[in-house]
MDTraj code that builds the backbone (N, CA, C; nanometers):
import mdtraj as md
import numpy as np

residues = "UNK UNK UNK UNK UNK UNK UNK UNK UNK UNK UNK UNK UNK UNK UNK UNK UNK UNK UNK UNK UNK UNK UNK UNK UNK UNK UNK UNK UNK UNK UNK UNK UNK UNK UNK UNK UNK UNK UNK UNK UNK UNK UNK UNK UNK UNK UNK UNK UNK UNK UNK UNK UNK UNK UNK UNK UNK UNK UNK UNK UNK UNK UNK UNK UNK UNK UNK UNK UNK UNK UNK UNK UNK UNK UNK UNK UNK UNK UNK UNK UNK UNK UNK UNK UNK UNK UNK UNK UNK UNK UNK UNK UNK UNK UNK UNK UNK UNK UNK UNK UNK UNK UNK UNK UNK UNK UNK".split()
xyz = np.array([
    [11.0924, 13.9102, 5.2944],
    [11.0611, 13.9919, 5.4100],
    [11.1737, 13.9767, 5.5130],
    [11.2335, 14.0865, 5.5577],
    [11.3452, 14.0767, 5.6517],
    [11.3080, 14.0150, 5.7863],
    [11.1853, 14.0336, 5.8308],
    [11.1420, 13.9735, 5.9576],
    [11.1396, 13.8217, 5.9451],
    [11.0823, 13.7721, 5.8374],
    [11.0741, 13.6273, 5.8159],
    [11.2142, 13.5692, 5.7995],
    [11.2998, 13.6377, 5.7253],
    [11.4379, 13.5914, 5.7084],
    [11.5076, 13.5818, 5.8440],
    [11.4912, 13.6852, 5.9259],
    [11.5540, 13.6872, 6.0584],
    [11.5070, 13.5683, 6.1422],
    [11.3776, 13.5406, 6.1388],
    [11.3231, 13.4298, 6.2177],
    [11.3708, 13.2960, 6.1640],
    [11.3756, 13.2810, 6.0329],
    [11.4238, 13.1552, 5.9758],
    [11.5682, 13.1289, 6.0196],
    [11.6511, 13.2305, 6.0175],
    [11.7893, 13.2164, 6.0627],
    [11.7946, 13.1857, 6.2119],
    [11.7116, 13.2528, 6.2894],
    [11.7075, 13.2292, 6.4332],
    [11.6705, 13.0830, 6.4624],
    [11.5684, 13.0329, 6.3926],
    [11.5256, 12.8933, 6.4130],
    [11.6394, 12.7982, 6.3784],
    [11.7019, 12.8172, 6.2627],
    [11.8102, 12.7283, 6.2212],
    [11.9263, 12.7278, 6.3207],
    [11.9517, 12.8422, 6.3821],
    [12.0632, 12.8533, 6.4757],
    [12.0270, 12.8153, 6.6188],
    [11.8997, 12.7873, 6.6448],
    [11.8557, 12.7587, 6.7810],
    [11.7643, 12.6370, 6.7891],
    [11.7883, 12.5378, 6.7057],
    [11.7016, 12.4196, 6.7027],
    [11.7006, 12.3433, 6.8342],
    [11.8062, 12.3545, 6.9123],
    [11.8094, 12.2819, 7.0392],
    [11.7320, 12.3551, 7.1492],
    [11.6912, 12.4785, 7.1214],
    [11.6173, 12.5576, 7.2211],
    [11.4689, 12.5224, 7.2193],
    [11.4004, 12.5641, 7.3239],
    [11.2558, 12.5469, 7.3303],
    [11.1933, 12.6573, 7.2458],
    [11.1681, 12.6294, 7.1196],
    [11.1154, 12.7293, 7.0275],
    [10.9632, 12.7291, 7.0299],
    [10.9059, 12.8435, 7.0594],
    [10.7609, 12.8568, 7.0542],
    [10.7272, 12.9742, 6.9631],
    [10.6081, 12.9741, 6.9089],
    [10.5653, 13.0837, 6.8227],
    [10.5652, 13.2140, 6.9024],
    [10.5236, 13.2069, 7.0274],
    [10.5233, 13.3255, 7.1126],
    [10.6643, 13.3836, 7.1249],
    [10.7639, 13.2966, 7.1508],
    [10.9023, 13.3433, 7.1639],
    [10.9557, 13.3996, 7.0325],
    [10.9206, 13.3366, 6.9206],
    [10.9654, 13.3874, 6.7904],
    [10.9058, 13.5246, 6.7625],
    [10.7784, 13.5408, 6.7920],
    [10.7118, 13.6706, 6.7722],
    [10.7785, 13.7768, 6.8592],
    [10.8109, 13.7381, 6.9811],
    [10.8766, 13.8301, 7.0742],
    [11.0133, 13.8734, 7.0197],
    [11.0839, 13.7823, 6.9527],
    [11.2153, 13.8126, 6.8954],
    [11.2097, 13.9305, 6.7983],
    [11.0969, 13.9431, 6.7291],
    [11.0840, 14.0502, 6.6292],
    [10.9843, 14.1576, 6.6707],
    [10.9392, 14.1527, 6.7955],
    [10.8536, 14.2577, 6.8487],
    [10.7129, 14.2616, 6.7919],
    [10.6597, 14.1446, 6.7572],
    [10.5238, 14.1379, 6.7025],
    [10.4347, 14.0547, 6.7940],
    [10.3049, 14.0746, 6.7819],
    [10.2118, 13.9887, 6.8543],
    [10.2149, 13.8508, 6.7898],
    [10.1820, 13.7483, 6.8681],
    [10.1825, 13.6120, 6.8151],
    [10.0881, 13.5970, 6.6956],
    [9.9628, 13.6471, 6.7044],
    [9.8735, 13.6313, 6.5886],
    [9.9240, 13.7019, 6.4626],
    [9.9749, 13.8236, 6.4780],
    [10.0242, 13.8967, 6.3601],
    [10.1480, 13.8284, 6.3023],
    [10.2378, 13.7865, 6.3902],
    [10.3574, 13.7167, 6.3444],
    [10.3205, 13.5899, 6.2681],
    [10.2288, 13.5112, 6.3251],
    [10.1866, 13.3867, 6.2604],
    [10.1282, 13.4144, 6.1221],
    [10.0456, 13.5154, 6.1127],
    [9.9842, 13.5519, 5.9841],
    [10.0910, 13.5952, 5.8835],
    [10.1831, 13.6797, 5.9257],
    [10.2899, 13.7278, 5.8378],
    [10.3784, 13.6129, 5.7913],
    [10.4219, 13.5294, 5.8836],
    [10.5109, 13.4179, 5.8500],
    [10.4421, 13.3220, 5.7526],
    [10.3179, 13.2894, 5.7820],
    [10.2436, 13.1951, 5.6972],
    [10.2210, 13.2535, 5.5586],
    [10.1881, 13.3803, 5.5517],
    [10.1657, 13.4465, 5.4222],
    [10.2944, 13.4465, 5.3392],
    [10.4070, 13.4726, 5.4038],
    [10.5346, 13.4821, 5.3325],
    [10.5929, 13.3466, 5.2930],
    [10.5704, 13.2441, 5.3744],
    [10.6363, 13.1148, 5.3507],
    [10.5424, 13.0054, 5.2997],
    [10.4133, 13.0227, 5.3220],
    [10.3178, 12.9196, 5.2827],
    [10.2978, 12.8117, 5.3888],
    [10.3725, 12.8208, 5.4996],
    [10.3541, 12.7263, 5.6101],
    [10.3550, 12.8028, 5.7422],
    [10.2975, 12.7418, 5.8427],
    [10.2926, 12.8062, 5.9737],
    [10.4310, 12.8033, 6.0393],
    [10.4545, 12.8922, 6.1357],
    [10.5819, 12.8873, 6.2070],
    [10.6058, 12.7512, 6.2741],
    [10.5015, 12.6919, 6.3296],
    [10.5150, 12.5615, 6.3944],
    [10.5586, 12.4554, 6.2940],
    [10.4979, 12.4560, 6.1758],
    [10.5364, 12.3602, 6.0711],
    [10.6799, 12.3836, 6.0256],
    [10.7194, 12.5100, 6.0176],
    [10.8572, 12.5411, 5.9788],
    [10.9564, 12.4856, 6.0813],
    [10.9283, 12.5057, 6.2080],
    [11.0158, 12.4531, 6.3142],
    [11.0257, 12.3010, 6.3017],
    [10.9121, 12.2355, 6.2820],
    [10.9098, 12.0901, 6.2666],
    [10.9948, 12.0470, 6.1481],
    [10.9773, 12.1120, 6.0335],
    [11.0543, 12.0766, 5.9143],
    [11.2040, 12.0935, 5.9358],
    [11.2425, 12.2022, 6.0010],
    [11.3845, 12.2273, 6.0247],
    [11.4427, 12.1258, 6.1223],
    [11.3670, 12.0907, 6.2248],
    [11.4149, 11.9899, 6.3198],
    [11.4325, 11.8547, 6.2522],
    [11.3362, 11.8163, 6.1696],
    [11.3459, 11.6890, 6.0980],
    [11.4627, 11.6897, 6.0001],
    [11.4792, 11.7988, 5.9290],
    [11.5877, 11.8100, 5.8313],
    [11.7236, 11.7965, 5.9011],
    [11.7395, 11.8655, 6.0141],
    [11.8659, 11.8596, 6.0866],
    [11.8877, 11.7208, 6.1485],
    [11.7820, 11.6622, 6.2024],
    [11.7938, 11.5269, 6.2595],
    [11.8368, 11.4282, 6.1523],
    [11.7774, 11.4343, 6.0339],
    [11.8161, 11.3444, 5.9248],
    [11.9609, 11.3673, 5.8845],
    [12.0016, 11.4934, 5.8778],
    [12.1410, 11.5236, 5.8441],
    [12.2357, 11.4608, 5.9460],
    [12.2046, 11.4746, 6.0742],
    [12.2896, 11.4165, 6.1786],
    [12.2885, 11.2637, 6.1735],
    [12.1732, 11.2051, 6.1451],
    [12.1642, 11.0593, 6.1355],
    [12.2514, 11.0058, 6.0224],
    [12.2531, 11.0766, 5.9106],
    [12.3247, 11.0291, 5.7928],
    [12.4724, 11.0670, 5.7905],
    [12.5102, 11.1720, 5.8622],
    [12.6480, 11.2212, 5.8492],
    [12.7316, 11.2066, 5.9754],
    [12.6717, 11.1568, 6.0827],
    [12.7481, 11.1401, 6.2075],
    [12.7167, 11.0035, 6.2686],
    [12.7930, 10.9710, 6.3700],
    [12.7670, 10.8504, 6.4488],
    [12.7107, 10.8873, 6.5862],
    [12.6579, 11.0089, 6.5982],
    [12.6032, 11.0527, 6.7264],
    [12.4921, 10.9588, 6.7719],
    [12.4856, 10.9329, 6.9019],
    [12.3743, 10.8526, 6.9536],
    [12.2411, 10.9257, 6.9310],
    [12.1351, 10.8499, 6.9198],
    [12.0020, 10.9073, 6.8981],
    [11.9688, 11.0070, 7.0088],
    [12.0097, 10.9775, 7.1310],
    [11.9800, 11.0678, 7.2424],
    [12.0452, 11.2042, 7.2226],
    [12.1651, 11.2067, 7.1678],
    [12.2330, 11.3341, 7.1434],
    [12.1693, 11.4088, 7.0264],
    [12.1276, 11.3368, 6.9253],
    [12.0577, 11.4000, 6.8134],
    [11.9275, 11.4613, 6.8638],
    [11.8584, 11.3885, 6.9500],
    [11.7341, 11.4402, 7.0084],
    [11.7591, 11.5732, 7.0778],
    [11.8629, 11.5794, 7.1582],
    [11.8978, 11.7025, 7.2292],
    [11.9316, 11.8144, 7.1307],
    [12.0036, 11.7809, 7.0255],
    [12.0431, 11.8810, 6.9258],
    [11.9258, 11.9415, 6.8514],
    [11.8142, 11.8709, 6.8474],
    [11.6970, 11.9248, 6.7781],
    [11.5860, 11.9634, 6.8748],
    [11.6208, 11.9807, 7.0011],
    [11.5260, 12.0388, 7.0958],
    [11.4445, 11.9436, 7.1798],
    [11.4838, 11.8175, 7.1871],
    [11.4105, 11.7195, 7.2679],
    [11.4979, 11.6719, 7.3824],
    [11.4533, 11.6955, 7.5046],
    [11.5267, 11.6455, 7.6208],
    [11.4978, 11.4977, 7.6443],
    [11.3794, 11.4545, 7.6042],
    [11.3369, 11.3160, 7.6241],
    [11.3485, 11.2398, 7.4924],
    [11.4364, 11.1413, 7.4880],
    [11.4606, 11.0677, 7.3646],
    [11.3359, 10.9935, 7.3166],
    [11.2531, 10.9440, 7.4087],
    [11.1298, 10.8740, 7.3691],
    [11.0344, 10.9677, 7.2950],
    [11.0246, 11.0899, 7.3426],
    [10.9397, 11.1889, 7.2747],
    [10.9931, 11.2186, 7.1351],
    [11.1249, 11.2288, 7.1245],
    [11.1859, 11.2533, 6.9941],
    [11.1584, 11.1383, 6.8982],
    [11.1736, 11.0155, 6.9460],
    [11.1505, 10.8995, 6.8599],
    [11.0056, 10.8971, 6.8122],
    [10.9109, 10.9248, 6.9014],
    [10.7689, 10.9300, 6.8614],
    [10.7448, 11.0406, 6.7585],
    [10.7991, 11.1592, 6.7844],
    [10.7878, 11.2722, 6.6923],
    [10.8443, 11.2352, 6.5551],
    [10.9635, 11.1784, 6.5548],
    [11.0311, 11.1435, 6.4310],
    [10.9516, 11.0399, 6.3518],
    [10.9079, 10.9353, 6.4214],
    [10.8332, 10.8289, 6.3537],
    [10.7006, 10.8810, 6.2982],
    [10.6349, 10.9678, 6.3726],
    [10.5075, 11.0259, 6.3271],
    [10.5264, 11.0995, 6.1939],
    [10.6367, 11.1725, 6.1825],
    [10.6583, 11.2551, 6.0637],
    [10.7338, 11.1844, 5.9515],
    [10.8171, 11.0869, 5.9870],
    [10.9005, 11.0212, 5.8863],
    [10.8550, 10.8797, 5.8527],
    [10.7700, 10.8218, 5.9359],
    [10.7238, 10.6863, 5.9107],
    [10.8218, 10.5790, 5.9549],
    [10.9366, 10.6181, 6.0060],
    [11.0391, 10.5262, 6.0555],
    [11.0996, 10.5864, 6.1809],
    [11.1561, 10.5005, 6.2641],
    [11.2293, 10.5511, 6.3797],
    [11.3624, 10.6090, 6.3301],
    [11.4264, 10.6927, 6.4103],
    [11.5574, 10.7441, 6.3692],
    [11.6579, 10.6324, 6.3408],
    [11.6588, 10.5294, 6.4238],
    [11.7523, 10.4188, 6.4036],
    [11.7232, 10.3445, 6.2727],
    [11.5956, 10.3194, 6.2437],
    [11.5602, 10.2526, 6.1179],
    [11.6018, 10.3372, 5.9974],
    [11.5827, 10.4687, 6.0076],
    [11.6234, 10.5553, 5.8974],
    [11.7747, 10.5531, 5.8809],
    [11.8462, 10.5579, 5.9934],
    [11.9933, 10.5537, 5.9868],
    [12.0399, 10.4248, 5.9195],
    [11.9762, 10.3128, 5.9523],
    [12.0154, 10.1842, 5.8934],
    [11.9895, 10.1812, 5.7429],
    [11.8912, 10.2583, 5.6973],
    [11.8578, 10.2581, 5.5539],
    [11.9304, 10.3711, 5.4800],
    [12.0314, 10.4286, 5.5422],
    [12.1061, 10.5416, 5.4857],
    [12.1561, 10.5102, 5.3447],
    [12.1093, 10.5845, 5.2459],
    [12.1548, 10.5594, 5.1086],
    [12.2981, 10.6058, 5.0848],
    [12.3542, 10.6827, 5.1788],
    [12.4887, 10.7350, 5.1604],
    [12.5959, 10.6487, 5.2265],
    [12.5538, 10.5425, 5.2958],
    [12.6552, 10.4601, 5.3656],
    [12.7032, 10.3466, 5.2790],
])
top = md.Topology()
chain = top.add_chain()
for i, resn in enumerate(residues, 1):
    res = top.add_residue(resn, chain, resSeq=i)
    for name in ("N", "CA", "C"):
        top.add_atom(name, md.element.get_by_symbol(name[0]), res)
traj = md.Trajectory(xyz[None], top)
């Protein structure tokens, strides 16, 4: 679906922005409920879950491939508050960003 593709690209290119389902729906001129239904039907996950997955994927990539401070990685994935990012990351990954970086299998 071209709408879903457009939104997926938009999310990937704007992870540092304040991404909301309402704003994503607005990007493609749809109501939030219709957009959510369409996105979920096409991808199998909600727009919110997709944003979360993309943020985690990018954060892990930055942790493993750069020496950026955790605070900068947090900003790059849309968190102004590093403590909130660390809580978010640990909730979804089971480890803090620093612990994951230390266990990097590529280092």
